[in-house]
C-alpha positions in Angstrom: 27.8 67.4 1.8 24.5 65.4 0.9 21.5 65.7 3.3 20.6 61.8 2.1 23.3 59.4 2.0 23.6 56.6 -0.3 21.6 53.3 1.2 18.5 52.3 2.5 16.2 55.6 4.1 13.6 56.2 6.5 11.1 58.0 5.5 7.9 59.0 8.1 5.0 60.5 6.2 1.6 61.3 7.8 -2.2 62.6 7.1 -3.7 64.2 9.9 -7.5 65.6 9.5 -9.8 66.5 12.3 -10.7 63.3 12.8 -8.0 60.5 12.3 -4.0 60.5 12.2 -2.6 58.6 10.2 1.1 57.5 9.7 3.3 55.3 8.0 7.0 54.3 7.8 8.5 53.5 4.4 11.6 52.8 3.0 13.7 53.6 -0.2 16.8 52.7 -1.1 19.2 55.6 -2.8 21.9 54.5 -5.4 24.0 56.8 -7.6 21.1 59.6 -6.6 18.3 57.6 -7.9 15.4 56.2 -5.3 14.0 53.0 -5.4 12.3 50.0 -3.5 10.0 51.6 -2.2 8.1 49.4 0.5 6.0 49.9 3.8 7.7 49.2 7.2 4.7 49.9 9.4 1.5 51.9 9.3 -1.2 52.8 12.2 -4.0 55.0 12.5 -5.4 56.8 15.4 -8.3 59.6 16.3 -7.1 63.0 16.9 -8.7 63.0 20.1 -6.7 59.6 21.6 -3.8 62.1 22.7 -3.5 65.8 23.5 -1.2 66.7 21.6 0.9 65.5 18.2 4.4 65.0 19.6 2.2 61.7 21.8 1.6 59.8 18.3 4.9 60.2 17.2 6.5 58.8 20.4 4.3 55.7 19.9 4.1 55.2 16.7 8.0 55.4 16.1 8.9 53.8 19.5 12.4 55.6 19.7 13.4 54.8 15.8 15.3 57.2 14.4 14.2 57.8 10.5 15.4 60.6 7.8 12.8 62.7 6.9 9.3 63.3 7.7 6.7 64.9 5.7 3.3 65.5 7.7 0.2 66.5 6.0 -2.0 68.5 8.4 -5.2 70.3 8.2 -4.6 74.0 8.5 -2.7 76.9 7.2 1.1 76.3 7.4 3.2 79.1 8.9 7.2 78.9 9.4 6.6 75.2 9.4 4.1 75.4 12.3 0.4 74.9 12.4 -2.5 75.7 14.7 -5.6 72.8 13.7 -8.6 74.5 13.3 -10.8 71.1 14.4 -8.9 69.7 17.2 -7.7 70.7 20.9 -4.5 70.5 20.3 -1.7 73.1 21.0 0.5 74.8 18.3 2.5 71.8 16.4 5.5 73.2 15.6 7.6 70.8 13.3 11.2 73.1 14.1 11.1 72.3 17.7 10.1 68.4 17.2 12.6 68.3 14.6 15.5 69.4 17.3 13.8 67.0 19.9 13.8 63.7 17.6 17.1 64.6 15.9 15.4 64.7 12.1 13.6 66.8 9.9 10.1 67.0 10.4 8.2 69.4 7.4 4.9 69.7 7.4 2.6 70.6 4.5 -1.2 71.3 4.1 -3.3 67.9 3.9 -4.6 68.9 0.8 -1.5 69.8 -0.5 -0.5 66.2 -0.3 -4.1 65.2 -2.0 -2.6 67.5 -4.9 0.6 65.8 -5.0 -0.7 62.1 -4.6 -3.5 63.0 -7.6 -0.3 62.9 -9.9 -0.2 59.4 -10.0 -3.7 58.4 -10.4 -4.9 56.7 -13.3 -8.3 56.3 -14.8 -9.3 53.2 -12.7 -8.8 55.1 -9.6 -11.5 58.0 -10.4 -15.0 57.9 -10.8 -15.9 61.0 -13.8 -18.8 62.9 -12.9 -19.1 64.6 -16.5 -17.9 64.1 -20.0 -15.3 66.8 -19.8 -11.9 65.9 -20.9 -8.8 66.9 -19.3 -6.7 69.5 -21.4 -2.6 69.2 -20.6 -0.7 72.1 -18.9 -4.2 73.7 -17.5 -4.9 74.1 -13.4 -6.1 71.4 -11.6 -8.5 71.9 -8.0 -8.8 69.3 -5.3 -10.9 70.0 -2.9 -13.1 67.3 -0.3 -15.4 67.9 2.8 -14.3 65.7 5.8 -14.0 67.2 9.5 -13.6 70.5 7.3 -13.5 71.5 3.8 -10.1 71.1 2.4 -9.1 72.7 -1.1 -6.1 72.6 -3.0 -4.7 74.5 -6.5 -2.1 73.1 -9.2 -0.6 75.3 -11.7 1.7 74.1 -14.4 5.4 75.4 -14.5 7.9 75.1 -16.8 11.6 74.8 -15.6 14.7 73.9 -17.9 12.2 72.9 -20.6 10.3 70.3 -18.4 6.1 71.1 -17.6 5.5 70.0 -14.0 2.9 70.9 -11.3 3.6 73.0 -8.7 0.8 72.9 -5.7 -0.6 75.8 -4.1 -2.5 75.2 -1.0 -5.5 77.8 0.4 -7.8 77.8 3.1 -10.6 78.0 0.6 -12.7 75.9 3.0 -12.9 79.0 5.1 -14.7 81.4 2.5 -17.9 82.7 3.7 -20.7 80.5 3.0 -22.8 81.2 0.0 -26.9 80.6 0.1 -27.9 80.0 -3.4 -31.7 79.5 -2.6 -34.5 80.4 -0.1 -34.2 77.6 1.6 -30.3 78.1 2.4 -30.5 81.3 3.1 -33.1 80.2 6.1 -30.2 77.8 6.9 -27.8 80.4 7.2 -29.9 82.3 9.9 -30.4 79.1 11.7 -26.5 78.4 11.8 -25.8 82.2 12.9 -28.5 81.7 16.2 -26.9 78.4 16.5 -23.2 79.3 16.1 -23.1 82.4 17.3 -21.0 84.1 14.1 -21.9 86.7 12.1 -19.6 85.2 9.3 -20.4 81.5 8.6 -17.5 79.8 6.8 -18.1 76.9 3.9 -16.5 74.2 5.6 -19.1 74.8 8.8 -22.3 75.0 6.9 -21.5 71.7 4.9 -18.7 69.6 5.9 -19.0 66.7 8.2 -19.7 68.4 11.6 -22.4 70.7 9.7 -24.4 67.5 9.3 -26.6 67.4 12.9 -27.3 71.2 11.6 -28.5 70.4 8.3 -30.7 67.2 9.9 -32.4 68.9 12.6 -32.5 72.1 10.2 -34.9 70.5 8.0 -36.8 68.3 10.9 -38.3 71.5 11.8 -38.4 72.4 8.3 -40.3 69.4 7.5 -42.1 67.4 9.7 -42.7 63.9 9.4 -42.0 60.6 11.0 -38.5 59.6 10.8 -38.0 56.0 10.0 -34.0 56.5 11.0 -34.8 57.8 14.8 -36.8 54.2 15.0 -33.9 52.4 14.0 -31.0 54.6 15.8 -31.4 55.9 19.8 -33.1 59.6 18.8 -30.8 60.8 21.8 -28.0 60.4 19.2 -29.7 63.1 16.8 -29.3 66.0 18.9 -27.5 68.7 17.4 -24.7 68.7 20.7 -23.9 64.9 20.1 -20.6 65.7 18.9 -19.2 62.2 17.1 -21.3 60.4 18.4 -24.2 62.1 16.1 -24.9 58.9 13.7 -24.0 61.3 10.1 -22.9 57.9 8.1 -26.1 56.4 8.8 -27.7 60.0 7.7 -26.1 59.2 4.2 -26.7 55.8 3.8 -30.6 56.2 4.8 -30.5 59.2 2.5 -28.7 57.5 -0.5 -30.8 54.2 0.0 -34.4 56.5 0.1 -34.8 54.8 3.1 -35.6 58.2 4.6 -37.5 60.9 3.5 -35.4 63.5 5.6 -31.9 61.5 5.2 -32.9 62.2 1.4 -33.6 65.7 2.2 -30.0 66.1 3.6 -28.2 63.9 1.2 -29.9 66.8 -1.6 -29.5 69.9 0.5 -25.3 68.8 1.3 -25.1 68.0 -2.6 -26.4 71.3 -3.8 -24.3 73.2 -1.1 -21.2 71.3 -2.6 -22.0 71.9 -6.0 -21.9 75.6 -5.1 -18.6 75.4 -3.5 -17.2 73.4 -6.5 -18.9 76.2 -9.1 -17.2 78.9 -7.0 -13.9 77.4 -7.4 -14.3 76.8 -11.2 -15.1 80.2 -11.6 -11.9 81.3 -9.8 -9.2 79.0 -11.7 -10.9 77.6 -14.4 -9.5 74.2 -13.9 -9.3 72.7 -17.4 -7.2 70.1 -16.8 -9.9 68.7 -13.9 -11.4 69.1 -10.5 -10.9 66.2 -7.9 -13.1 65.5 -5.3 -11.8 63.8 -2.6 -12.6 61.9 0.7 -15.4 59.2 1.6 -18.0 61.9 1.4 -17.8 62.2 -2.0 -17.5 58.8 -2.5 -20.7 58.1 -1.1 -22.4 60.6 -2.5 -21.1 59.8 -6.1 -23.5 57.2 -7.3 -26.6 58.8 -6.1 -25.4 61.9 -8.0 -25.3 59.9 -11.2 -28.2 57.9 -11.2 -30.3 60.7 -9.9 -30.2 63.3 -12.6 -32.9 65.1 -11.0 -30.7 66.1 -8.0 -29.0 69.6 -8.3 -25.1 69.2 -8.0 -24.2 72.1 -10.3 -26.9 72.0 -12.7 -29.0 75.1 -11.6 -25.4 76.7 -10.9 -24.5 76.6 -14.5 -28.3 77.3 -15.6 -28.0 81.0 -14.1 -24.7 81.1 -16.1 -25.6 80.7 -19.3 -22.1 82.4 -20.8 -20.3 80.0 -18.6 -22.2 77.1 -20.1 -19.4 75.9 -22.4 -16.9 76.4 -20.3 -18.2 74.5 -17.6 -19.3 71.4 -20.2 -14.9 71.2 -20.6 -13.7 71.2 -17.4 -14.0 67.1 -16.3 -14.9 66.7 -12.6 -14.0 63.0 -11.0 -14.6 61.7 -7.5 -11.3 59.7 -6.3 -11.7 56.2 -4.9 -8.4 56.0 -3.4 -9.1 56.8 0.4 -5.0 56.8 1.5 -4.3 59.6 -1.1 -2.8 61.8 1.4 -0.2 59.5 2.8 0.7 58.8 -0.8 0.7 62.6 -1.8 3.0 63.0 1.6 5.7 60.3 0.4 5.6 62.2 -3.3 6.2 65.7 -1.2 9.3 63.8 0.4 10.3 62.3 -2.8 10.6 66.1 -4.4 12.6 66.9 -1.1 15.3 64.2 -1.3 15.2 64.1 -4.9 16.4 68.2 -4.5 18.9 66.7 -1.5 17.7 69.9 0.0 15.5 69.7 3.2 15.1 73.3 3.0 13.6 73.4 -0.6 10.2 74.8 -0.9 7.1 72.7 -1.2 
């Protein structure tokens, strides 16, 4: 018996990070075991703090509608179709219990697992090339991006029945230890330890979105000067304890636009730390098919990196490893311009499930 009957099928896909919940209902038509005519029926975006748990978002979005399959990309390590998110106060998301409650199969995948599925359908117009590397076919790929956390995913080629296809392997690469690359970053690490009360500071806590208040205030203490941005924006918002009210987006804008020396130092500091993470991942996987940087932060700093060659993204990392320079030069680095790639990737994962006609297929 087939899991997916012929005719019109409704598929729910979602992309959930530490800040945003994006849901989309799509319809596809199955005819002679082929799927076509994909169209969006409904979409919505929420903040994670709008409801105390994921179930409330499903209730609000579906309004009692029944669907044939749901694939939800969510930030965190998936264990037996459940997850505890690191950057929200939600209770555990148990998709097995939710499947029983709603009457259709709900599958969880890691949020960057979805991004990884999504990149397989990108074209050159969706990308900003950051170097002159040329992708080699059937070699590993790495996807990463800082947001509320730091997502990482790997793709490795696999040949089955003569067909080469990428297998997507999620990981928690954003939770590796933060690695200072110079004296200033070493001071910053000690600063973070005193603030966060942890001995081991993970990379996402040190350089992803929630770290910007700490970077800003650390550099403000280290390099005191007149602040331009704090004349334009209420200074109270720049406290490390201001949470979501901290004007991180404006700090990036002032830094990239070179309108405030302190903000520019924040951007330069972030880029150097980001480059270290990228370099370490390149060394770990040698992704000759490309390393893809995702998210609004990556998109915002890409032109700044390209237009300011003195900014240290990977230059010092490679310079200190001359024996790896040729390998680094061959590996293409791209910034992904598309913002809704998580939803597209969740649908691609759903398509693989439908194509296999097995709701228990391993993604």
